[in-house]
PDB file with one MODEL, atoms N, CA, C and O in Angstrom:
MODEL        1
ATOM      1  N   UNK A   1      40.166 -62.491  -7.145  1.00  0.00           N
ATOM      2  CA  UNK A   1      41.453 -62.758  -6.550  1.00  0.00           C
ATOM      3  C   UNK A   1      41.767 -61.633  -5.568  1.00  0.00           C
ATOM      4  O   UNK A   1      41.523 -60.459  -5.847  1.00  0.00           O
ATOM      5  N   UNK A   2      42.310 -62.012  -4.421  1.00  0.00           N
ATOM      6  CA  UNK A   2      42.740 -61.045  -3.424  1.00  0.00           C
ATOM      7  C   UNK A   2      44.247 -61.180  -3.226  1.00  0.00           C
ATOM      8  O   UNK A   2      44.785 -62.287  -3.265  1.00  0.00           O
ATOM      9  N   UNK A   3      44.913 -60.073  -3.017  1.00  0.00           N
ATOM     10  CA  UNK A   3      46.350 -60.060  -2.749  1.00  0.00           C
ATOM     11  C   UNK A   3      46.571 -59.283  -1.461  1.00  0.00           C
ATOM     12  O   UNK A   3      46.042 -58.186  -1.287  1.00  0.00           O
ATOM     13  N   UNK A   4      47.357 -59.863  -0.561  1.00  0.00           N
ATOM     14  CA  UNK A   4      47.640 -59.216   0.717  1.00  0.00           C
ATOM     15  C   UNK A   4      49.148 -59.255   0.964  1.00  0.00           C
ATOM     16  O   UNK A   4      49.769 -60.315   0.882  1.00  0.00           O
ATOM     17  N   UNK A   5      49.727 -58.101   1.265  1.00  0.00           N
ATOM     18  CA  UNK A   5      51.139 -58.031   1.640  1.00  0.00           C
ATOM     19  C   UNK A   5      51.226 -57.706   3.114  1.00  0.00           C
ATOM     20  O   UNK A   5      50.705 -56.685   3.563  1.00  0.00           O
ATOM     21  N   UNK A   6      51.882 -58.572   3.868  1.00  0.00           N
ATOM     22  CA  UNK A   6      52.089 -58.371   5.296  1.00  0.00           C
ATOM     23  C   UNK A   6      53.529 -57.918   5.485  1.00  0.00           C
ATOM     24  O   UNK A   6      54.459 -58.723   5.451  1.00  0.00           O
ATOM     25  N   UNK A   7      53.696 -56.613   5.684  1.00  0.00           N
ATOM     26  CA  UNK A   7      55.042 -56.042   5.787  1.00  0.00           C
ATOM     27  C   UNK A   7      55.805 -56.600   6.988  1.00  0.00           C
ATOM     28  O   UNK A   7      57.003 -56.866   6.900  1.00  0.00           O
ATOM     29  N   UNK A   8      55.113 -56.772   8.091  1.00  0.00           N
ATOM     30  CA  UNK A   8      55.759 -57.281   9.304  1.00  0.00           C
ATOM     31  C   UNK A   8      56.265 -58.716   9.112  1.00  0.00           C
ATOM     32  O   UNK A   8      57.368 -59.054   9.541  1.00  0.00           O
ATOM     33  N   UNK A   9      55.458 -59.546   8.470  1.00  0.00           N
ATOM     34  CA  UNK A   9      55.836 -60.935   8.213  1.00  0.00           C
ATOM     35  C   UNK A   9      56.712 -61.073   6.971  1.00  0.00           C
ATOM     36  O   UNK A   9      57.291 -62.132   6.734  1.00  0.00           O
ATOM     37  N   UNK A  10      56.810 -59.999   6.174  1.00  0.00           N
ATOM     38  CA  UNK A  10      57.556 -60.008   4.915  1.00  0.00           C
ATOM     39  C   UNK A  10      57.057 -61.127   3.995  1.00  0.00           C
ATOM     40  O   UNK A  10      57.832 -61.927   3.470  1.00  0.00           O
ATOM     41  N   UNK A  11      55.733 -61.147   3.823  1.00  0.00           N
ATOM     42  CA  UNK A  11      55.104 -62.196   3.021  1.00  0.00           C
ATOM     43  C   UNK A  11      53.972 -61.597   2.193  1.00  0.00           C
ATOM     44  O   UNK A  11      53.313 -60.636   2.591  1.00  0.00           O
ATOM     45  N   UNK A  12      53.778 -62.196   1.038  1.00  0.00           N
ATOM     46  CA  UNK A  12      52.656 -61.810   0.182  1.00  0.00           C
ATOM     47  C   UNK A  12      51.794 -63.053  -0.026  1.00  0.00           C
ATOM     48  O   UNK A  12      52.310 -64.156  -0.208  1.00  0.00           O
ATOM     49  N   UNK A  13      50.476 -62.860   0.003  1.00  0.00           N
ATOM     50  CA  UNK A  13      49.554 -63.980  -0.177  1.00  0.00           C
ATOM     51  C   UNK A  13      48.554 -63.621  -1.255  1.00  0.00           C
ATOM     52  O   UNK A  13      47.935 -62.558  -1.221  1.00  0.00           O
ATOM     53  N   UNK A  14      48.405 -64.519  -2.209  1.00  0.00           N
ATOM     54  CA  UNK A  14      47.434 -64.365  -3.292  1.00  0.00           C
ATOM     55  C   UNK A  14      46.381 -65.459  -3.141  1.00  0.00           C
ATOM     56  O   UNK A  14      46.692 -66.648  -3.215  1.00  0.00           O
ATOM     57  N   UNK A  15      45.152 -65.051  -2.932  1.00  0.00           N
ATOM     58  CA  UNK A  15      44.044 -66.000  -2.792  1.00  0.00           C
ATOM     59  C   UNK A  15      43.275 -66.006  -4.101  1.00  0.00           C
ATOM     60  O   UNK A  15      42.705 -64.990  -4.498  1.00  0.00           O
ATOM     61  N   UNK A  16      43.258 -67.153  -4.774  1.00  0.00           N
ATOM     62  CA  UNK A  16      42.659 -67.252  -6.105  1.00  0.00           C
ATOM     63  C   UNK A  16      41.158 -67.466  -6.070  1.00  0.00           C
ATOM     64  O   UNK A  16      40.442 -66.977  -6.945  1.00  0.00           O
ATOM     65  N   UNK A  17      40.668 -68.193  -5.065  1.00  0.00           N
ATOM     66  CA  UNK A  17      39.227 -68.323  -4.859  1.00  0.00           C
ATOM     67  C   UNK A  17      38.962 -68.626  -3.394  1.00  0.00           C
ATOM     68  O   UNK A  17      39.898 -68.775  -2.609  1.00  0.00           O
ATOM     69  N   UNK A  18      37.699 -68.717  -3.025  1.00  0.00           N
ATOM     70  CA  UNK A  18      37.338 -68.834  -1.611  1.00  0.00           C
ATOM     71  C   UNK A  18      37.029 -70.263  -1.171  1.00  0.00           C
ATOM     72  O   UNK A  18      36.466 -70.463  -0.094  1.00  0.00           O
ATOM     73  N   UNK A  19      37.385 -71.258  -1.982  1.00  0.00           N
ATOM     74  CA  UNK A  19      37.123 -72.632  -1.559  1.00  0.00           C
ATOM     75  C   UNK A  19      38.003 -72.989  -0.362  1.00  0.00           C
ATOM     76  O   UNK A  19      39.049 -72.379  -0.142  1.00  0.00           O
ATOM     77  N   UNK A  20      37.569 -73.974   0.397  1.00  0.00           N
ATOM     78  CA  UNK A  20      38.253 -74.374   1.629  1.00  0.00           C
ATOM     79  C   UNK A  20      39.631 -74.966   1.329  1.00  0.00           C
ATOM     80  O   UNK A  20      39.784 -75.802   0.438  1.00  0.00           O
ATOM     81  N   UNK A  21      40.614 -74.522   2.080  1.00  0.00           N
ATOM     82  CA  UNK A  21      41.975 -75.057   1.950  1.00  0.00           C
ATOM     83  C   UNK A  21      42.058 -76.348   2.756  1.00  0.00           C
ATOM     84  O   UNK A  21      41.756 -76.369   3.950  1.00  0.00           O
ATOM     85  N   UNK A  22      42.471 -77.423   2.090  1.00  0.00           N
ATOM     86  CA  UNK A  22      42.588 -78.714   2.781  1.00  0.00           C
ATOM     87  C   UNK A  22      44.028 -79.177   2.913  1.00  0.00           C
ATOM     88  O   UNK A  22      44.320 -80.079   3.698  1.00  0.00           O
ATOM     89  N   UNK A  23      44.935 -78.568   2.152  1.00  0.00           N
ATOM     90  CA  UNK A  23      46.340 -78.970   2.210  1.00  0.00           C
ATOM     91  C   UNK A  23      47.207 -77.814   1.743  1.00  0.00           C
ATOM     92  O   UNK A  23      46.812 -77.029   0.880  1.00  0.00           O
ATOM     93  N   UNK A  24      48.378 -77.723   2.319  1.00  0.00           N
ATOM     94  CA  UNK A  24      49.381 -76.739   1.896  1.00  0.00           C
ATOM     95  C   UNK A  24      50.687 -77.469   1.660  1.00  0.00           C
ATOM     96  O   UNK A  24      51.014 -78.428   2.360  1.00  0.00           O
ATOM     97  N   UNK A  25      51.429 -77.006   0.667  1.00  0.00           N
ATOM     98  CA  UNK A  25      52.695 -77.661   0.339  1.00  0.00           C
ATOM     99  C   UNK A  25      53.728 -76.610  -0.023  1.00  0.00           C
ATOM    100  O   UNK A  25      53.474 -75.740  -0.856  1.00  0.00           O
ATOM    101  N   UNK A  26      54.895 -76.693   0.606  1.00  0.00           N
ATOM    102  CA  UNK A  26      56.007 -75.813   0.248  1.00  0.00           C
ATOM    103  C   UNK A  26      56.693 -76.428  -0.961  1.00  0.00           C
ATOM    104  O   UNK A  26      57.346 -77.464  -0.842  1.00  0.00           O
ATOM    105  N   UNK A  27      56.554 -75.802  -2.120  1.00  0.00           N
ATOM    106  CA  UNK A  27      57.059 -76.365  -3.373  1.00  0.00           C
ATOM    107  C   UNK A  27      58.486 -75.927  -3.672  1.00  0.00           C
ATOM    108  O   UNK A  27      59.197 -76.601  -4.418  1.00  0.00           O
ATOM    109  N   UNK A  28      58.905 -74.821  -3.107  1.00  0.00           N
ATOM    110  CA  UNK A  28      60.263 -74.302  -3.169  1.00  0.00           C
ATOM    111  C   UNK A  28      60.485 -73.620  -1.824  1.00  0.00           C
ATOM    112  O   UNK A  28      59.512 -73.275  -1.154  1.00  0.00           O
ATOM    113  N   UNK A  29      61.720 -73.415  -1.412  1.00  0.00           N
ATOM    114  CA  UNK A  29      61.923 -72.716  -0.142  1.00  0.00           C
ATOM    115  C   UNK A  29      61.218 -71.350  -0.142  1.00  0.00           C
ATOM    116  O   UNK A  29      61.520 -70.480  -0.959  1.00  0.00           O
ATOM    117  N   UNK A  30      60.281 -71.185   0.786  1.00  0.00           N
ATOM    118  CA  UNK A  30      59.564 -69.925   0.910  1.00  0.00           C
ATOM    119  C   UNK A  30      58.406 -69.733  -0.040  1.00  0.00           C
ATOM    120  O   UNK A  30      57.828 -68.647  -0.077  1.00  0.00           O
ATOM    121  N   UNK A  31      58.042 -70.747  -0.812  1.00  0.00           N
ATOM    122  CA  UNK A  31      56.896 -70.689  -1.730  1.00  0.00           C
ATOM    123  C   UNK A  31      55.914 -71.789  -1.317  1.00  0.00           C
ATOM    124  O   UNK A  31      56.218 -72.977  -1.420  1.00  0.00           O
ATOM    125  N   UNK A  32      54.733 -71.375  -0.848  1.00  0.00           N
ATOM    126  CA  UNK A  32      53.747 -72.328  -0.335  1.00  0.00           C
ATOM    127  C   UNK A  32      52.477 -72.239  -1.174  1.00  0.00           C
ATOM    128  O   UNK A  32      51.945 -71.153  -1.402  1.00  0.00           O
ATOM    129  N   UNK A  33      52.000 -73.392  -1.630  1.00  0.00           N
ATOM    130  CA  UNK A  33      50.749 -73.470  -2.376  1.00  0.00           C
ATOM    131  C   UNK A  33      49.671 -74.063  -1.478  1.00  0.00           C
ATOM    132  O   UNK A  33      49.921 -75.030  -0.759  1.00  0.00           O
ATOM    133  N   UNK A  34      48.471 -73.482  -1.517  1.00  0.00           N
ATOM    134  CA  UNK A  34      47.317 -74.009  -0.799  1.00  0.00           C
ATOM    135  C   UNK A  34      46.399 -74.688  -1.806  1.00  0.00           C
ATOM    136  O   UNK A  34      46.136 -74.156  -2.885  1.00  0.00           O
ATOM    137  N   UNK A  35      45.911 -75.884  -1.434  1.00  0.00           N
ATOM    138  CA  UNK A  35      45.066 -76.684  -2.319  1.00  0.00           C
ATOM    139  C   UNK A  35      43.677 -76.883  -1.714  1.00  0.00           C
ATOM    140  O   UNK A  35      43.525 -76.953  -0.494  1.00  0.00           O
ATOM    141  N   UNK A  36      42.665 -76.973  -2.581  1.00  0.00           N
ATOM    142  CA  UNK A  36      41.312 -77.297  -2.128  1.00  0.00           C
ATOM    143  C   UNK A  36      41.093 -78.806  -2.238  1.00  0.00           C
ATOM    144  O   UNK A  36      42.017 -79.554  -2.558  1.00  0.00           O
ATOM    145  N   UNK A  37      39.861 -79.244  -1.969  1.00  0.00           N
ATOM    146  CA  UNK A  37      39.554 -80.681  -1.966  1.00  0.00           C
ATOM    147  C   UNK A  37      39.680 -81.323  -3.346  1.00  0.00           C
ATOM    148  O   UNK A  37      39.754 -82.548  -3.443  1.00  0.00           O
ATOM    149  N   UNK A  38      39.707 -80.530  -4.406  1.00  0.00           N
ATOM    150  CA  UNK A  38      39.856 -81.052  -5.772  1.00  0.00           C
ATOM    151  C   UNK A  38      41.308 -80.980  -6.245  1.00  0.00           C
ATOM    152  O   UNK A  38      41.595 -81.155  -7.429  1.00  0.00           O
ATOM    153  N   UNK A  39      42.221 -80.719  -5.302  1.00  0.00           N
ATOM    154  CA  UNK A  39      43.660 -80.616  -5.577  1.00  0.00           C
ATOM    155  C   UNK A  39      43.993 -79.449  -6.509  1.00  0.00           C
ATOM    156  O   UNK A  39      44.987 -79.488  -7.234  1.00  0.00           O
ATOM    157  N   UNK A  40      43.162 -78.422  -6.483  1.00  0.00           N
ATOM    158  CA  UNK A  40      43.398 -77.213  -7.267  1.00  0.00           C
ATOM    159  C   UNK A  40      44.089 -76.182  -6.376  1.00  0.00           C
ATOM    160  O   UNK A  40      43.790 -76.080  -5.187  1.00  0.00           O
ATOM    161  N   UNK A  41      45.008 -75.424  -6.954  1.00  0.00           N
ATOM    162  CA  UNK A  41      45.687 -74.362  -6.208  1.00  0.00           C
ATOM    163  C   UNK A  41      44.704 -73.221  -5.994  1.00  0.00           C
ATOM    164  O   UNK A  41      44.133 -72.697  -6.950  1.00  0.00           O
ATOM    165  N   UNK A  42      44.507 -72.835  -4.725  1.00  0.00           N
ATOM    166  CA  UNK A  42      43.593 -71.740  -4.403  1.00  0.00           C
ATOM    167  C   UNK A  42      44.304 -70.590  -3.686  1.00  0.00           C
ATOM    168  O   UNK A  42      43.706 -69.540  -3.452  1.00  0.00           O
ATOM    169  N   UNK A  43      45.570 -70.785  -3.339  1.00  0.00           N
ATOM    170  CA  UNK A  43      46.328 -69.733  -2.682  1.00  0.00           C
ATOM    171  C   UNK A  43      47.822 -69.926  -2.886  1.00  0.00           C
ATOM    172  O   UNK A  43      48.313 -71.049  -3.003  1.00  0.00           O
ATOM    173  N   UNK A  44      48.530 -68.807  -2.926  1.00  0.00           N
ATOM    174  CA  UNK A  44      49.986 -68.830  -3.104  1.00  0.00           C
ATOM    175  C   UNK A  44      50.584 -67.866  -2.090  1.00  0.00           C
ATOM    176  O   UNK A  44      50.214 -66.693  -2.038  1.00  0.00           O
ATOM    177  N   UNK A  45      51.514 -68.374  -1.283  1.00  0.00           N
ATOM    178  CA  UNK A  45      52.197 -67.522  -0.312  1.00  0.00           C
ATOM    179  C   UNK A  45      53.681 -67.469  -0.667  1.00  0.00           C
ATOM    180  O   UNK A  45      54.306 -68.495  -0.933  1.00  0.00           O
ATOM    181  N   UNK A  46      54.227 -66.265  -0.666  1.00  0.00           N
ATOM    182  CA  UNK A  46      55.645 -66.056  -0.935  1.00  0.00           C
ATOM    183  C   UNK A  46      56.250 -65.402   0.299  1.00  0.00           C
ATOM    184  O   UNK A  46      55.854 -64.302   0.688  1.00  0.00           O
ATOM    185  N   UNK A  47      57.205 -66.082   0.908  1.00  0.00           N
ATOM    186  CA  UNK A  47      57.867 -65.596   2.115  1.00  0.00           C
ATOM    187  C   UNK A  47      59.173 -64.891   1.752  1.00  0.00           C
ATOM    188  O   UNK A  47      59.725 -65.109   0.673  1.00  0.00           O
ATOM    189  N   UNK A  48      59.658 -64.052   2.653  1.00  0.00           N
ATOM    190  CA  UNK A  48      60.907 -63.293   2.449  1.00  0.00           C
ATOM    191  C   UNK A  48      60.855 -62.497   1.143  1.00  0.00           C
ATOM    192  O   UNK A  48      61.773 -62.551   0.324  1.00  0.00           O
ATOM    193  N   UNK A  49      59.775 -61.771   0.974  1.00  0.00           N
ATOM    194  CA  UNK A  49      59.548 -61.003  -0.255  1.00  0.00           C
ATOM    195  C   UNK A  49      60.650 -59.972  -0.475  1.00  0.00           C
ATOM    196  O   UNK A  49      61.113 -59.799  -1.603  1.00  0.00           O
ATOM    197  N   UNK A  50      61.072 -59.294   0.574  1.00  0.00           N
ATOM    198  CA  UNK A  50      62.091 -58.243   0.426  1.00  0.00           C
ATOM    199  C   UNK A  50      63.421 -58.806  -0.064  1.00  0.00           C
ATOM    200  O   UNK A  50      64.178 -58.096  -0.726  1.00  0.00           O
ATOM    201  N   UNK A  51      63.725 -60.074   0.248  1.00  0.00           N
ATOM    202  CA  UNK A  51      64.938 -60.717  -0.268  1.00  0.00           C
ATOM    203  C   UNK A  51      64.791 -61.055  -1.750  1.00  0.00           C
ATOM    204  O   UNK A  51      65.766 -61.039  -2.501  1.00  0.00           O
ATOM    205  N   UNK A  52      63.573 -61.357  -2.154  1.00  0.00           N
ATOM    206  CA  UNK A  52      63.319 -61.766  -3.540  1.00  0.00           C
ATOM    207  C   UNK A  52      63.177 -60.574  -4.479  1.00  0.00           C
ATOM    208  O   UNK A  52      63.547 -60.650  -5.650  1.00  0.00           O
ATOM    209  N   UNK A  53      62.636 -59.468  -3.957  1.00  0.00           N
ATOM    210  CA  UNK A  53      62.414 -58.257  -4.746  1.00  0.00           C
ATOM    211  C   UNK A  53      62.904 -57.081  -3.912  1.00  0.00           C
ATOM    212  O   UNK A  53      62.097 -56.306  -3.398  1.00  0.00           O
ATOM    213  N   UNK A  54      64.222 -56.941  -3.774  1.00  0.00           N
ATOM    214  CA  UNK A  54      64.765 -55.986  -2.806  1.00  0.00           C
ATOM    215  C   UNK A  54      64.445 -54.526  -3.085  1.00  0.00           C
ATOM    216  O   UNK A  54      64.399 -53.731  -2.145  1.00  0.00           O
ATOM    217  N   UNK A  55      64.226 -54.148  -4.305  1.00  0.00           N
ATOM    218  CA  UNK A  55      64.013 -52.736  -4.613  1.00  0.00           C
ATOM    219  C   UNK A  55      62.555 -52.407  -4.903  1.00  0.00           C
ATOM    220  O   UNK A  55      62.241 -51.293  -5.321  1.00  0.00           O
ATOM    221  N   UNK A  56      61.677 -53.355  -4.687  1.00  0.00           N
ATOM    222  CA  UNK A  56      60.259 -53.140  -5.009  1.00  0.00           C
ATOM    223  C   UNK A  56      59.591 -52.292  -3.943  1.00  0.00           C
ATOM    224  O   UNK A  56      59.889 -52.401  -2.754  1.00  0.00           O
ATOM    225  N   UNK A  57      58.689 -51.452  -4.395  1.00  0.00           N
ATOM    226  CA  UNK A  57      57.839 -50.699  -3.486  1.00  0.00           C
ATOM    227  C   UNK A  57      56.563 -51.512  -3.332  1.00  0.00           C
ATOM    228  O   UNK A  57      55.650 -51.403  -4.151  1.00  0.00           O
ATOM    229  N   UNK A  58      56.500 -52.324  -2.289  1.00  0.00           N
ATOM    230  CA  UNK A  58      55.401 -53.271  -2.147  1.00  0.00           C
ATOM    231  C   UNK A  58      54.125 -52.638  -1.609  1.00  0.00           C
ATOM    232  O   UNK A  58      53.104 -53.316  -1.500  1.00  0.00           O
ATOM    233  N   UNK A  59      54.164 -51.364  -1.276  1.00  0.00           N
ATOM    234  CA  UNK A  59      52.943 -50.697  -0.841  1.00  0.00           C
ATOM    235  C   UNK A  59      52.124 -50.228  -2.033  1.00  0.00           C
ATOM    236  O   UNK A  59      50.968 -49.834  -1.881  1.00  0.00           O
ATOM    237  N   UNK A  60      52.714 -50.269  -3.207  1.00  0.00           N
ATOM    238  CA  UNK A  60      52.007 -49.895  -4.433  1.00  0.00           C
ATOM    239  C   UNK A  60      52.284 -50.963  -5.456  1.00  0.00           C
ATOM    240  O   UNK A  60      53.375 -51.024  -6.023  1.00  0.00           O
ATOM    241  N   UNK A  61      51.284 -51.819  -5.699  1.00  0.00           N
ATOM    242  CA  UNK A  61      51.440 -52.909  -6.656  1.00  0.00           C
ATOM    243  C   UNK A  61      50.684 -52.579  -7.933  1.00  0.00           C
ATOM    244  O   UNK A  61      49.643 -51.922  -7.904  1.00  0.00           O
ATOM    245  N   UNK A  62      51.215 -53.037  -9.034  1.00  0.00           N
ATOM    246  CA  UNK A  62      50.561 -52.834 -10.316  1.00  0.00           C
ATOM    247  C   UNK A  62      50.224 -54.193 -10.912  1.00  0.00           C
ATOM    248  O   UNK A  62      51.017 -55.130 -10.827  1.00  0.00           O
ATOM    249  N   UNK A  63      49.054 -54.295 -11.510  1.00  0.00           N
ATOM    250  CA  UNK A  63      48.612 -55.524 -12.138  1.00  0.00           C
ATOM    251  C   UNK A  63      48.248 -55.240 -13.579  1.00  0.00           C
ATOM    252  O   UNK A  63      47.711 -54.183 -13.909  1.00  0.00           O
ATOM    253  N   UNK A  64      48.549 -56.198 -14.424  1.00  0.00           N
ATOM    254  CA  UNK A  64      48.243 -56.045 -15.834  1.00  0.00           C
ATOM    255  C   UNK A  64      47.323 -57.188 -16.231  1.00  0.00           C
ATOM    256  O   UNK A  64      47.627 -58.352 -15.973  1.00  0.00           O
ATOM    257  N   UNK A  65      46.224 -56.865 -16.844  1.00  0.00           N
ATOM    258  CA  UNK A  65      45.276 -57.871 -17.311  1.00  0.00           C
ATOM    259  C   UNK A  65      45.248 -57.811 -18.829  1.00  0.00           C
ATOM    260  O   UNK A  65      45.009 -56.759 -19.423  1.00  0.00           O
ATOM    261  N   UNK A  66      45.494 -58.946 -19.436  1.00  0.00           N
ATOM    262  CA  UNK A  66      45.522 -58.997 -20.897  1.00  0.00           C
ATOM    263  C   UNK A  66      44.364 -59.787 -21.432  1.00  0.00           C
ATOM    264  O   UNK A  66      44.227 -59.935 -22.646  1.00  0.00           O
TER     265      UNK A  66
ENDMDL
END
């Protein structure tokens, strides 16, 4: 999985695998899911991140794996 934060665009993108994206759907305002040919979610884009997490330091992200 890859995660990219674009500070200028104020968006975060999580790519779950490298299969080809064939469709994208905005499921909530500012939340876009990318689907592959098997209708599986392969990417998640979150727009207006600073509005959603106003006090977060997005240059340093922490991940927890259980």
